[in-house]
SERO-4910 file (N, C-alpha, C, O; in steps of 0.05 Angstrom, whole numbers):
BEGIN
 pado doro    nc1    nc2    nc3   cac1   cac2   cac3    cc1    cc2    cc3    oc1    oc2    oc3
  Met    A   3041   1198   1675   3046   1170   1678   3021   1157   1690   3010   1167   1710
  Ala    A   3012   1136   1678   2987   1123   1686   2992   1105   1710   3014   1093   1712
  Ser    A   2973   1103   1728   2975   1085   1750   2969   1057   1742   2958   1052   1720
  Val    A   2975   1038   1759   2970   1010   1753   2940   1005   1750   2931    990   1732
  Val    A   2924   1019   1766   2895   1015   1764   2885   1025   1737   2868   1012   1725
  Gln    A   2895   1048   1728   2887   1057   1702   2896   1038   1680   2882   1033   1660
  Leu    A   2921   1027   1682   2931   1009   1662   2914    984   1660   2909    974   1638
  Val    A   2906    974   1683   2891    949   1682   2861    954   1675   2849    937   1662
  Ser    A   2850    976   1684   2822    981   1678   2817    991   1650   2794    990   1641
  Glu    A   2837   1000   1636   2835   1009   1608   2853    993   1590   2873   1003   1581
  Pro    A   2847    967   1585   2866    950   1570   2871    959   1541   2891    951   1530
  Lys    A   2853    973   1529   2857    981   1501   2878   1003   1498   2888   1007   1476
  Ser    A   2884   1017   1520   2904   1039   1518   2932   1030   1525   2950   1046   1527
  Leu    A   2936   1004   1529   2963    995   1537   2982    995   1513   2975    984   1492
  Ser    A   3005   1006   1517   3026   1005   1497   3042    979   1501   3040    967   1523
  Pro    A   3057    971   1482   3074    947   1486   3093    950   1509   3099    930   1523
  Leu    A   3104    974   1514   3122    978   1536   3107    975   1563   3118    963   1582
  Gln    A   3082    985   1565   3067    981   1589   3060    952   1594   3061    943   1617
  Ile    A   3054    937   1573   3049    909   1576   3074    894   1586   3072    877   1603
  Leu    A   3097    902   1575   3122    890   1584   3127    896   1613   3136    879   1628
  Ile    A   3122    921   1621   3126    928   1650   3108    912   1668   3116    901   1688
  Leu    A   3082    911   1660   3063    896   1677   3070    867   1679   3068    855   1700
  Asn    A   3077    855   1656   3083    826   1656   3110    819   1670   3113    797   1678
  Ser    A   3127    839   1673   3153    832   1685   3154    841   1714   3167    828   1731
  Leu    A   3141    863   1722   3144    873   1749   3125    859   1768   3133    854   1791
  Phe    A   3100    853   1761   3082    841   1779   3093    814   1789   3092    809   1814
  Pro    A   3102    796   1772   3112    771   1783   3137    774   1801   3141    759   1820
  Ile    A   3154    794   1794   3178    799   1810   3170    807   1839   3181    797   1858
  Val    A   3151    826   1841   3142    835   1867   3128    813   1882   3133    809   1906
  Ala    A   3111    798   1868   3097    776   1881   3116    755   1891   3113    744   1913
  Arg    A   3136    748   1875   3157    728   1883   3172    738   1908   3178    723   1926
  Ser    A   3179    764   1908   3194    775   1931   3177    773   1956   3187    765   1977
  Trp    A   3152    781   1955   3135    779   1978   3130    750   1987   3130    744   2011
  Gly    A   3127    732   1967   3124    704   1973   3149    693   1987   3147    676   2005
  Asp    A   3173    701   1978   3197    692   1991   3199    702   2020   3209    688   2037
  Lys    A   3190    727   2024   3190    737   2052   3171    721   2070   3178    716   2093
  Val    A   3148    713   2060   3129    697   2076   3142    670   2082   3141    660   2104
  His    A   3155    658   2061   3168    633   2065   3191    635   2085   3194    617   2102
  Glu    A   3207    656   2084   3229    660   2103   3218    663   2131   3229    653   2150
  Trp    A   3196    678   2133   3183    682   2160   3174    655   2171   3177    650   2195
  Met    A   3162    638   2154   3153    612   2164   3176    595   2174   3173    581   2194
  Val    A   3199    597   2160   3222    580   2169   3235    592   2194   3242    577   2212
  Thr    A   3239    618   2195   3254    630   2217   3237    634   2242   3245    628   2264
  Glu    A   3213    646   2239   3197    653   2262   3180    629   2272   3177    626   2296
  Leu    A   3169    614   2254   3152    592   2262   3167    566   2265   3156    546   2274
  Asn    A   3193    566   2258   3210    542   2259   3197    519   2245   3198    496   2254
  Trp    A   3185    524   2222   3172    504   2206   3191    495   2185   3192    506   2163
  Asp    A   3207    474   2191   3227    464   2172   3215    451   2148   3228    448   2128
  Leu    A   3190    442   2150   3177    429   2128   3168    449   2107   3157    441   2086
  Ala    A   3172    475   2112   3164    495   2092   3178    491   2066   3167    496   2044
  Asp    A   3204    482   2067   3218    477   2042   3207    454   2027   3207    454   2002
  Val    A   3197    434   2041   3185    411   2028   3158    417   2015   3153    412   1992
  Tyr    A   3141    430   2031   3114    435   2022   3113    459   2002   3096    459   1984
  Phe    A   3130    478   2006   3128    502   1990   3151    506   1971   3155    527   1959
  Gly    A   3167    486   1967   3186    485   1945   3212    501   1948   3230    497   1932
  Gly    A   3214    518   1967   3239    533   1970   3246    550   1946   3234    571   1941
  Glu    A   3265    540   1931   3275    556   1908   3258    553   1882   3258    572   1866
  Cys    A   3244    531   1879   3231    526   1853   3203    536   1851   3195    548   1831
  Phe    A   3187    530   1871   3158    536   1870   3150    552   1894   3157    545   1917
  Asn    A   3135    573   1890   3127    591   1912   3097    596   1909   3089    614   1895
  Pro    A   3081    581   1923   3052    585   1921   3043    612   1933   3022    622   1926
  Phe    A   3059    623   1951   3052    649   1962   3052    671   1940   3036    689   1941
  Ala    A   3071    669   1922   3072    688   1900   3047    686   1883   3036    706   1874
  Gly    A   3038    661   1878   3013    657   1863   2989    668   1878   2971    680   1867
  Leu    A   2989    664   1905   2967    674   1921   2966    705   1921   2945    717   1919
  Ile    A   2990    718   1923   2991    747   1923   2982    757   1896   2968    777   1894
  Ser    A   2991    744   1874   2982    752   1847   2952    750   1844   2939    768   1833
  Ala    A   2941    727   1853   2912    723   1851   2897    744   1868   2877    754   1859
  Leu    A   2907    750   1891   2894    771   1908   2895    798   1894   2876    813   1895
  Ser    A   2918    805   1882   2920    830   1868   2901    832   1844   2888    852   1840
  Val    A   2899    810   1829   2881    809   1806   2852    812   1816   2836    826   1804
  Leu    A   2845    799   1838   2818    801   1849   2812    829   1857   2790    839   1851
  Ile    A   2830    843   1871   2825    870   1879   2822    888   1855   2805    905   1854
  Leu    A   2839    885   1835   2838    901   1811   2813    896   1795   2802    914   1782
  Ser    A   2803    871   1795   2780    864   1779   2754    874   1793   2733    876   1779
  Leu    A   2755    880   1818   2731    891   1832   2724    918   1822   2701    927   1824
  Gly    A   2744    933   1812   2738    959   1802   2758    980   1813   2773    975   1831
  Val    A   2756   1003   1800   2775   1025   1807   2769   1035   1836   2788   1040   1851
  Gln    A   2744   1038   1843   2738   1048   1870   2748   1030   1892   2759   1039   1912
  Glu    A   2745   1004   1889   2754    985   1909   2784    984   1910   2796    982   1932
  Ser    A   2797    985   1887   2826    986   1886   2837   1011   1900   2857   1010   1914
  Lys    A   2823   1033   1895   2831   1059   1908   2828   1057   1938   2845   1067   1953
  Thr    A   2806   1044   1947   2802   1041   1976   2824   1024   1989   2835   1031   2010
  Val    A   2831   1002   1976   2853    985   1986   2879   1000   1987   2894    999   2006
  Thr    A   2885   1016   1965   2909   1032   1964   2909   1053   1986   2930   1057   1999
  Asn    A   2887   1066   1991   2885   1086   2012   2889   1074   2040   2901   1086   2057
  Val    A   2878   1050   2044   2881   1036   2070   2911   1030   2075   2921   1035   2097
  Phe    A   2925   1019   2055   2953   1013   2058   2970   1038   2062   2989   1039   2077
  Thr    A   2962   1060   2047   2977   1085   2051   2973   1096   2079   2992   1105   2091
  Leu    A   2949   1095   2089   2944   1104   2116   2960   1087   2136   2971   1098   2155
  Leu    A   2961   1061   2132   2977   1044   2150   3006   1051   2149   3019   1052   2170
  Lys    A   3017   1057   2126   3045   1064   2123   3051   1091   2137   3071   1094   2151
  Val    A   3032   1110   2134   3036   1136   2147   3035   1133   2178   3051   1144   2192
  Leu    A   3016   1117   2187   3014   1112   2216   3039   1098   2227   3048   1104   2249
  Leu    A   3050   1080   2211   3074   1066   2219   3098   1086   2222   3113   1084   2240
  Val    A   3100   1104   2202   3121   1124   2203   3118   1142   2227   3138   1148   2241
  Ile    A   3093   1151   2233   3088   1168   2256   3095   1153   2282   3107   1164   2300
  Phe    A   3087   1127   2283   3094   1111   2306   3124   1109   2311   3134   1112   2333
  Met    A   3139   1104   2289   3168   1102   2291   3181   1128   2300   3200   1128   2315
  Ile    A   3170   1151   2291   3181   1177   2299   3176   1181   2328   3194   1189   2343
  Val    A   3151   1176   2338   3145   1180   2366   3162   1162   2384   3173   1171   2404
  Val    A   3164   1136   2377   3180   1118   2393   3209   1126   2392   3223   1125   2413
  Gly    A   3219   1133   2369   3247   1142   2366   3253   1166   2383   3274   1168   2396
  Leu    A   3235   1186   2382   3239   1210   2398   3237   1205   2428   3250   1218   2444
  Ser    A   3220   1186   2436   3218   1179   2464   3243   1165   2475   3248   1166   2499
  Cys    A   3257   1152   2457   3282   1138   2466   3307   1155   2460   3329   1144   2463
  Phe    A   3304   1180   2453   3327   1197   2445   3345   1203   2469   3336   1210   2491
  Arg    A   3371   1200   2465   3391   1208   2484   3413   1223   2469   3424   1212   2449
  Ala    A   3419   1246   2477   3440   1263   2463   3467   1250   2464   3483   1254   2446
  Ser    A   3473   1234   2485   3499   1221   2487   3504   1201   2464   3527   1194   2458
  Asn    A   3482   1190   2453   3485   1171   2431   3494   1184   2405   3504   1170   2387
  Leu    A   3491   1210   2402   3498   1224   2377   3528   1224   2372   3536   1226   2349
  Gln    A   3545   1223   2392   3573   1224   2388   3584   1200   2373   3600   1203   2355
  Thr    A   3574   1176   2380   3583   1153   2365   3567   1149   2339   3577   1137   2320
  Phe    A   3543   1161   2338   3527   1159   2314   3538   1177   2292   3538   1169   2268
  Ser    A   3548   1199   2299   3558   1219   2280   3586   1229   2287   3588   1250   2299
  Pro    A   3606   1213   2280   3633   1222   2288   3642   1247   2273   3660   1261   2282
  Tyr    A   3630   1253   2249   3637   1277   2234   3618   1300   2239   3620   1320   2225
  Gly    A   3600   1297   2257   3581   1318   2264   3560   1323   2244   3554   1306   2226
  Val    A   3548   1347   2245   3527   1354   2227   3537   1356   2199   3523   1350   2180
  Thr    A   3562   1364   2195   3574   1366   2168   3574   1339   2154   3567   1337   2131
  Gly    A   3581   1318   2169   3581   1291   2158   3554   1281   2150   3550   1268   2130
  Ile    A   3534   1288   2167   3506   1280   2162   3496   1294   2136   3484   1282   2119
  Leu    A   3502   1320   2134   3493   1335   2111   3507   1326   2085   3495   1325   2064
  Arg    A   3533   1319   2087   3547   1309   2064   3535   1282   2055   3531   1277   2031
  Gly    A   3529   1264   2074   3517   1239   2067   3489   1242   2055   3483   1229   2035
  Ala    A   3473   1260   2067   3447   1265   2056   3448   1277   2028   3432   1270   2010
  Thr    A   3467   1295   2023   3470   1307   1997   3479   1286   1976   3468   1285   1954
  Ser    A   3497   1269   1984   3506   1248   1965   3483   1229   1959   3480   1221   1935
  Ser    A   3468   1221   1979   3445   1204   1974   3424   1217   1956   3414   1205   1937
  Phe    A   3418   1242   1961   3398   1257   1946   3406   1259   1917   3390   1253   1899
  Phe    A   3431   1267   1911   3440   1270   1884   3444   1243   1870   3441   1241   1846
  Gly    A   3451   1223   1886   3452   1196   1874   3425   1187   1865   3422   1175   1844
  Tyr    A   3404   1192   1881   3377   1185   1873   3369   1201   1849   3357   1190   1830
  Leu    A   3375   1227   1848   3368   1243   1824   3381   1232   1799   3369   1232   1778
  Gly    A   3406   1224   1802   3421   1213   1779   3408   1188   1769   3404   1184   1745
  Phe    A   3400   1170   1788   3386   1145   1780   3360   1151   1767   3353   1139   1747
  Asp    A   3345   1171   1778   3319   1178   1766   3323   1189   1738   3307   1183   1720
  Glu    A   3343   1205   1734   3348   1216   1707   3355   1194   1687   3345   1194   1664
  Val    A   3372   1175   1695   3379   1153   1678   3354   1137   1671   3350   1128   1648
  Ser    A   3336   1132   1691   3312   1116   1686   3294   1131   1667   3283   1118   1648
  Ile    A   3290   1157   1670   3273   1172   1652   3285   1172   1624   3270   1169   1604
  Phe    A   3311   1176   1622   3324   1176   1595   3320   1150   1582   3314   1149   1558
  Phe    A   3324   1128   1596   3321   1101   1585   3293   1097   1575   3288   1086   1553
  Lys    A   3273   1104   1591   3245   1101   1583   3239   1116   1558   3226   1106   1540
  Ser    A   3248   1142   1557   3242   1158   1533   3256   1146   1509   3246   1147   1486
  His    A   3280   1136   1513   3295   1123   1490   3280   1099   1480   3278   1095   1456
  Val    A   3271   1082   1498   3256   1058   1490   3231   1065   1475   3224   1053   1455
  Ile    A   3217   1086   1485   3192   1094   1471   3198   1105   1443   3184   1099   1425
  Arg    A   3220   1120   1440   3227   1130   1414   3234   1107   1395   3227   1107   1372
  Cys    A   3249   1087   1406   3257   1064   1389   3232   1049   1381   3230   1040   1358
  Met    A   3213   1045   1399   3188   1031   1393   3172   1046   1372   3159   1034   1355
  Asp    A   3172   1073   1374   3157   1089   1354   3169   1085   1327   3155   1084   1307
  Lys    A   3196   1085   1326   3209   1081   1300   3203   1054   1288   3202   1051   1264
  Met    A   3201   1034   1305   3195   1006   1296   3165   1003   1290   3157    983   1278
  Gly    A   3149   1022   1297   3120   1020   1292   3105   1004   1312   3083    994   1306
  Leu    A   3115   1002   1336   3101    986   1357   3084   1004   1373   3070    994   1392
***
């Protein structure tokens, strides 16, 4: 499976399905992030005029800004995009390590009784259900993608 950087840096190799994915997923993610910035402005900064200036439901300039920033990073080249991706990955790993350290420093065994009324068995059952639920979703996604590709091949796309 090709990465986004490969898809954007090699435009001649894009299939119609990849173009559809790029054209539908990028705006959705940008809109979601833009909505989060807008919500932060209203709740944390108490800026009630954010709905007036930034349109609330209809227009979201933050989504456009995020899209433009993504295009700028991708247009700089593969190495620069890789550097940005590596920086964000490092930040995410550091955040997870920070959360683990803080969580372990605040650990109290007495909290486990209300956290886990069914004990270790309940935790393992929940983890197993989540794991196999994810695998099932992944299988359905892969099946759907292969089916769409077969249909597109039959149509000559």
